[in-house]
C-alpha positions as CSV (number, residue, x, y, z in Angstrom):
1,M,0.0,0.0,0.0
2,P,1.5,3.4,-1.0
3,K,2.3,5.9,1.8
4,K,-0.1,8.8,2.1
5,I,1.3,12.3,2.0
6,L,-0.7,15.5,2.7
7,I,0.6,18.6,1.0
8,V,-0.6,21.9,2.7
9,D,0.0,25.1,0.7
10,D,-2.1,28.1,-0.3
11,D,-0.4,28.1,-3.7
12,V,-2.4,25.9,-6.1
13,E,0.5,25.6,-8.5
14,T,2.8,24.3,-5.8
15,L,0.1,21.7,-4.8
16,R,-0.2,20.6,-8.4
17,L,3.6,20.4,-9.3
18,V,4.8,18.9,-6.0
19,G,1.9,16.5,-5.8
20,L,2.6,15.3,-9.4
21,M,6.3,14.7,-8.6
22,L,5.5,12.7,-5.5
23,E,2.8,10.7,-7.2
24,R,5.4,9.7,-9.8
25,E,7.5,8.4,-6.9
26,G,4.6,6.1,-5.9
27,Y,3.0,8.0,-3.1
28,E,-0.7,8.6,-2.5
29,I,-1.3,12.4,-2.5
30,S,-3.9,14.6,-0.9
31,T,-3.9,18.4,-0.7
32,S,-5.2,21.3,1.3
33,E,-5.0,25.0,0.7
34,N,-5.2,26.1,4.4
35,G,-4.2,25.0,7.9
36,E,-7.7,24.5,9.3
37,H,-8.8,22.4,6.4
38,A,-5.6,20.4,6.7
39,L,-6.3,19.6,10.4
40,E,-9.8,18.4,9.5
41,K,-8.4,16.1,6.8
42,I,-5.7,14.8,9.2
43,E,-8.3,14.1,11.9
44,N,-10.5,12.1,9.5
45,D,-7.7,10.4,7.5
46,P,-4.3,10.6,9.1
47,P,-1.5,10.7,6.5
48,D,1.9,9.1,6.8
49,L,3.6,12.5,6.3
50,V,2.7,16.1,6.1
51,L,4.5,18.5,3.6
52,L,3.7,21.9,5.1
53,D,4.0,25.5,3.9
54,V,4.6,28.2,6.5
55,M,3.0,31.4,5.0
56,M,-0.7,30.7,4.8
57,P,-3.7,32.9,5.7
58,E,-5.4,32.6,9.1
59,M,-3.3,29.7,10.3
60,S,0.4,29.5,9.7
61,G,2.4,26.3,9.1
62,Y,4.0,26.9,12.5
63,D,0.6,26.8,14.2
64,V,-0.4,23.6,12.3
65,A,2.8,21.9,13.4
66,R,2.3,22.9,17.0
67,H,-1.3,21.6,16.9
68,L,-0.2,18.2,15.5
69,R,2.5,17.8,18.1
70,A,0.1,18.6,20.9
71,Q,-2.3,15.8,20.0
72,T,-1.7,12.2,21.1
73,E,-3.1,10.9,17.8
74,T,-1.0,13.0,15.5
75,K,2.2,13.9,17.5
76,L,4.3,11.3,15.7
77,I,3.3,12.2,12.1
78,P,6.5,13.3,10.3
79,I,6.4,17.0,9.2
80,I,8.5,18.6,6.5
81,M,8.2,22.4,6.2
82,F,8.5,23.4,2.6
83,T,8.6,27.2,2.3
84,A,10.2,30.2,0.7
85,K,11.2,31.5,4.2
86,A,14.9,30.8,4.1
87,Q,16.4,32.8,7.0
88,I,18.0,30.8,9.8
89,D,15.5,32.3,12.4
90,D,12.7,30.9,10.2
91,K,14.3,27.5,10.1
92,V,14.8,27.4,13.9
93,K,11.2,28.5,14.5
94,G,10.0,25.8,12.2
95,L,12.0,23.1,13.9
96,E,11.0,24.3,17.3
97,S,7.4,24.2,16.3
98,G,7.7,20.5,15.6
99,A,8.9,20.1,12.0
100,D,11.3,17.1,11.5
101,A,12.9,18.8,8.4
102,Y,12.9,22.2,6.8
103,L,13.3,22.7,3.1
104,T,13.4,26.0,1.3
105,K,11.8,26.7,-2.1
106,P,13.0,26.0,-4.7
107,T,14.7,22.8,-3.8
108,W,16.1,19.9,-5.9
109,P,13.5,17.2,-6.3
110,R,16.0,14.5,-5.2
111,E,16.5,16.4,-1.9
112,L,12.7,16.4,-1.3
113,F,12.4,12.7,-2.2
114,A,15.3,11.8,0.1
115,Q,13.8,13.7,3.0
116,V,10.4,12.1,2.5
117,K,12.0,8.6,2.2
118,V,14.1,9.1,5.3
119,L,11.3,10.4,7.5
120,L,8.9,7.7,6.5
121,A,11.5,5.1,7.3
122,R,12.3,6.6,10.7
123,A,8.6,6.9,11.5
124,K,8.0,3.3,10.7
125,T,10.9,2.3,12.9
126,S,10.1,4.5,15.9
127,Q,6.3,4.2,15.8
128,A,5.7,0.6,14.9
129,T,8.6,-1.8,14.8
130,S,10.2,-0.6,18.0
131,I,7.0,-0.7,20.0
132,A,6.3,-4.2,18.9
133,A,9.7,-5.5,19.5
134,T,10.6,-3.8,22.7
135,G,7.3,-3.1,24.4
136,E,8.4,0.5,24.9
137,H,6.7,3.7,23.9
138,P,8.6,6.0,21.5
139,S,8.8,8.6,24.4
140,S,11.4,6.3,26.0
141,R,13.6,6.4,23.0
142,G,17.1,7.8,23.6
143,L,19.2,10.0,21.4
144,M,21.5,8.2,19.0
145,I,24.6,10.1,17.7
146,G,26.6,8.7,14.9
147,V,30.3,9.7,14.6
148,L,32.1,9.4,11.3
149,S,34.7,11.1,9.1
150,A,35.7,11.3,5.4
151,K,39.0,9.4,6.1
152,G,40.5,7.2,8.7
153,G,43.0,8.2,11.4
154,V,41.4,11.6,12.4
155,G,40.1,10.7,15.9
156,V,36.6,9.2,15.4
157,S,37.0,6.6,18.1
158,S,38.6,9.0,20.6
159,I,35.8,11.5,20.0
160,S,33.2,8.8,20.5
161,T,34.6,7.5,23.8
162,N,35.4,10.9,25.4
163,L,32.1,12.4,24.2
164,G,30.2,9.5,25.7
165,I,31.8,10.0,29.1
166,A,31.3,13.8,28.9
167,L,27.6,13.2,28.1
168,H,27.2,10.9,31.1
169,K,28.7,13.4,33.4
170,A,26.8,16.4,31.9
171,S,23.4,14.8,32.0
172,N,23.7,12.2,34.7
173,K,21.9,9.9,32.4
174,S,22.7,6.5,31.0
175,V,25.1,6.5,28.0
176,L,26.1,3.6,25.7
177,V,29.2,3.9,23.5
178,S,29.3,1.4,20.6
179,D,31.1,0.9,17.4
180,F,30.1,-0.8,14.1
181,R,33.6,-1.6,13.0
182,P,34.3,-5.3,13.3
183,G,37.9,-6.2,12.5
184,S,39.1,-2.6,13.0
185,S,37.6,-1.4,16.2
186,D,39.8,0.9,18.3
187,I,37.5,1.7,21.2
188,G,38.0,-1.7,22.9
189,L,41.8,-1.4,22.7
190,D,41.8,2.2,23.8
191,L,39.9,1.2,26.9
192,G,42.0,-1.9,27.7
193,Y,39.7,-4.6,26.3
194,S,41.9,-6.9,24.2
195,N,39.2,-8.4,22.1
196,P,35.6,-8.0,23.3
197,Y,32.9,-10.1,21.7
198,N,29.7,-8.7,23.1
199,L,28.6,-7.2,19.8
200,A,29.6,-10.3,18.0
201,A,27.3,-12.3,20.3
202,L,24.4,-10.2,18.9
203,L,25.5,-10.5,15.3
204,D,25.5,-14.3,15.7
205,K,21.8,-14.1,16.3
206,S,19.1,-13.9,13.6
207,P,17.8,-10.3,13.2
208,D,14.4,-11.2,14.6
209,K,16.0,-12.3,17.9
210,I,17.6,-8.9,18.5
211,N,15.8,-6.5,20.7
212,A,16.5,-3.9,23.5
213,N,16.7,-6.7,26.1
214,S,19.2,-8.8,24.2
215,I,21.3,-5.7,23.7
216,K,21.2,-4.8,27.4
217,N,22.3,-8.4,28.2
218,E,25.5,-7.9,26.2
219,M,26.4,-4.4,27.4
220,I,29.5,-4.1,29.6
221,S,30.1,-1.4,32.3
222,H,33.1,0.9,32.2
223,H,34.4,2.5,35.4
224,S,33.5,5.9,34.1
225,G,29.8,5.1,34.3
226,I,29.1,4.5,30.6
227,Q,28.1,1.2,29.0
228,L,29.9,-0.4,26.1
229,L,28.9,-2.5,23.2
230,L,32.0,-3.3,21.2
231,S,32.9,-4.9,17.9
232,P,35.5,-7.8,17.9
233,R,39.0,-6.6,17.0
234,R,40.7,-9.5,15.2
235,A,41.3,-9.0,11.5
236,K,39.3,-12.0,10.6
237,D,36.2,-10.6,12.4
238,A,35.8,-8.1,9.5
239,V,33.6,-10.8,8.0
240,Y,30.8,-9.5,10.3
241,I,30.7,-6.4,8.1
242,N,28.5,-8.5,5.8
243,E,25.8,-9.0,8.5
244,I,24.0,-5.9,7.5
245,D,20.5,-7.1,8.5
246,S,21.7,-7.9,12.0
247,F,23.5,-4.5,12.3
248,M,20.3,-2.8,11.2
249,A,18.3,-4.7,13.8
250,I,20.8,-3.6,16.5
251,A,20.7,0.0,15.3
252,Q,16.9,-0.1,15.4
253,H,16.8,-1.1,19.0
254,L,19.9,0.7,20.4
255,P,17.9,3.9,21.2
256,F,15.8,1.9,23.6
257,S,18.8,0.7,25.6
258,S,20.1,4.0,26.9
259,D,19.3,7.7,27.2
260,Y,22.3,8.5,24.9
261,I,24.0,6.3,22.4
262,V,27.3,7.3,20.8
263,L,28.0,5.2,17.7
264,D,31.5,5.0,16.1
265,L,30.8,4.5,12.4
266,G,34.4,5.0,11.3
267,P,35.5,6.5,7.9
268,A,33.5,7.1,4.7
269,L,30.2,5.5,3.8
270,P,30.6,1.8,3.2
271,P,27.4,-0.2,2.7
272,L,27.1,-1.0,6.5
273,T,27.2,2.7,7.4
274,Q,24.8,3.6,4.6
275,A,22.4,1.0,6.0
276,V,22.4,2.2,9.6
277,I,23.1,5.9,9.6
278,D,19.5,6.8,9.1
279,F,18.8,5.4,12.6
280,C,21.0,8.2,14.0
281,D,19.2,11.3,15.3
282,E,22.4,13.3,14.9
283,V,25.7,12.8,13.0
284,I,29.0,14.2,14.1
285,V,31.4,14.6,11.2
286,V,35.0,14.8,12.3
287,V,37.0,17.1,10.1
288,E,40.8,17.2,9.7
289,P,41.9,20.8,8.9
290,T,44.1,20.0,5.9
291,Q,43.3,20.8,2.3
292,T,42.8,17.1,1.5
293,G,40.7,16.5,4.6
294,I,38.5,19.5,3.8
295,A,38.0,18.4,0.2
296,Q,37.1,14.8,1.3
297,T,34.7,16.1,4.0
298,K,32.9,18.3,1.5
299,I,32.3,15.3,-0.7
300,L,31.1,13.3,2.3
301,L,28.7,16.0,3.3
302,E,27.3,16.1,-0.3
303,D,26.7,12.3,-0.1
304,L,25.0,12.7,3.3
305,F,22.7,15.4,1.9
306,E,21.7,13.1,-1.0
307,M,20.9,10.4,1.6
308,G,18.6,12.8,3.4
309,I,21.0,13.6,6.3
310,G,20.7,17.4,6.2
311,E,22.2,20.2,8.1
312,G,19.6,19.9,10.9
313,R,21.1,16.5,11.9
314,L,24.8,17.3,11.3
315,R,27.4,18.5,13.8
316,P,30.8,19.0,12.1
317,V,33.7,19.1,14.6
318,L,37.3,20.1,13.9
319,V,40.2,18.1,15.3
320,N,43.6,19.6,15.2
321,R,46.1,16.8,15.8
322,N,49.4,18.7,15.2
323,R,50.7,22.0,16.5
324,T,51.5,23.6,13.2
325,G,50.6,26.7,11.3
326,M,50.2,24.7,8.1
327,Q,46.7,23.6,9.1
328,V,43.7,25.6,7.9
329,N,41.9,27.7,10.6
330,W,38.4,26.8,11.6
331,H,36.8,29.9,10.0
332,E,38.2,28.9,6.6
333,V,37.2,25.3,7.1
334,Q,33.7,26.4,8.0
335,E,33.5,28.5,4.8
336,K,34.9,25.7,2.6
337,I,32.5,23.0,3.8
338,G,29.5,25.3,4.0
339,Q,28.6,24.1,7.5
340,K,28.9,25.6,11.0
341,I,31.8,24.0,13.0
342,E,30.2,22.9,16.2
343,A,33.4,22.3,18.2
344,V,37.1,22.7,17.8
345,F,39.6,20.4,19.5
346,T,43.0,21.9,19.9
347,P,46.2,19.7,19.7
348,A,47.0,17.6,22.7
349,P,49.5,15.0,21.5
350,D,51.1,14.4,24.9
351,L,47.8,13.8,26.5
352,A,46.6,11.6,23.7
353,F,49.8,9.5,24.0
354,I,49.6,9.1,27.8
355,S,45.8,8.3,27.6
356,N,46.5,5.6,25.0
357,A,49.3,4.1,26.9
358,Q,47.3,3.8,30.1
359,S,44.0,2.9,28.4
360,N,42.4,5.9,30.0
361,P,40.3,8.4,28.0
362,M,41.6,11.9,27.9
363,I,38.7,13.4,29.7
364,L,39.5,11.1,32.7
365,Q,43.3,11.3,32.4
366,Q,43.4,15.0,32.8
367,P,39.9,16.3,33.7
368,N,41.1,19.9,34.1
369,S,42.7,20.0,30.6
370,I,41.6,22.2,27.7
371,T,40.7,19.0,25.8
372,A,38.4,17.8,28.6
373,E,36.7,21.2,28.7
374,Q,36.1,21.1,24.9
375,F,34.4,17.7,25.3
376,R,32.3,19.0,28.1
377,K,31.2,22.0,26.1
378,L,30.2,19.8,23.1
379,A,28.3,17.4,25.5
380,S,26.4,20.3,27.0
381,E,25.3,21.5,23.6
382,I,24.0,18.0,22.8
383,A,22.3,17.5,26.1
384,K,20.4,20.8,26.0
């Protein structure tokens, strides 16, 4: 059965053109020219997604979104605001009123299609599958943060571990740090676990046997207070990369295992990462401030946009690993990649070396260091 999309816009031509485009993609389309009529239609025949204009007479798109989010029956319906209002304040207001995504007119059809596809998939997961499998209401869902980079060796694993600890301390809530990198995981080694197999135990199960409870049974406790779910480290364990259905089942249920989940996805977008990244509520992109690193990151961001992972879910962070004037400053990096840099980590090679040697994360090794403060600041932004 095709998914139903309600388009709400006072411009008849927009209703016609956008409706036709989405119909060609296989969706069932209904339309409304004002907010009040839209709410009546939604009450009588709830759609799977609402594509909502902002500037409409009598009742704005902001008001429609707030109304939908306030009602138990409609609060989980995905909303895409599709409007000519392009200022950042407009976008913030739209997201704060309840929109899941905010697109400005005109937009590329493929970006619209990607956002529709992504939100429908997320809604299916959070509203239906997760409830059935876990017995938990979506309100108990934690926040899952993916961490990745355009290339290897730029600190993704270190960011994941230290951020997880910082989140736990900032929020006093449960935090799970995991990685989906069998055969090349660094987190386990960094924390002193020679070759953990708790994630492998889940991957050995059939996908329909994986749920929040089975995940919790495999989690191990770290002395910092966080929980861990780690990939096996031996080179031959890379074969688990092919267990994409099992990884997807794990990713689907991870948000019901903890208040915050930090997921090390490693470099680039291999098939495994492409399959699970949509389960992430936010994605941290680790940027190396070199010309090559910037160019590769820009390409990565373009690919993420095409997959429907837009700026509302992205948090680029800059990691300076060397004390050198040859690296590009963060203002220039921000301009080149076209995204706001959410955090800058200054070089701390001595601290990194000692932490690695003692299997003790930097934020614990020197809690009063600049690096620790930078992690706490990022964690505070996420935990707001």
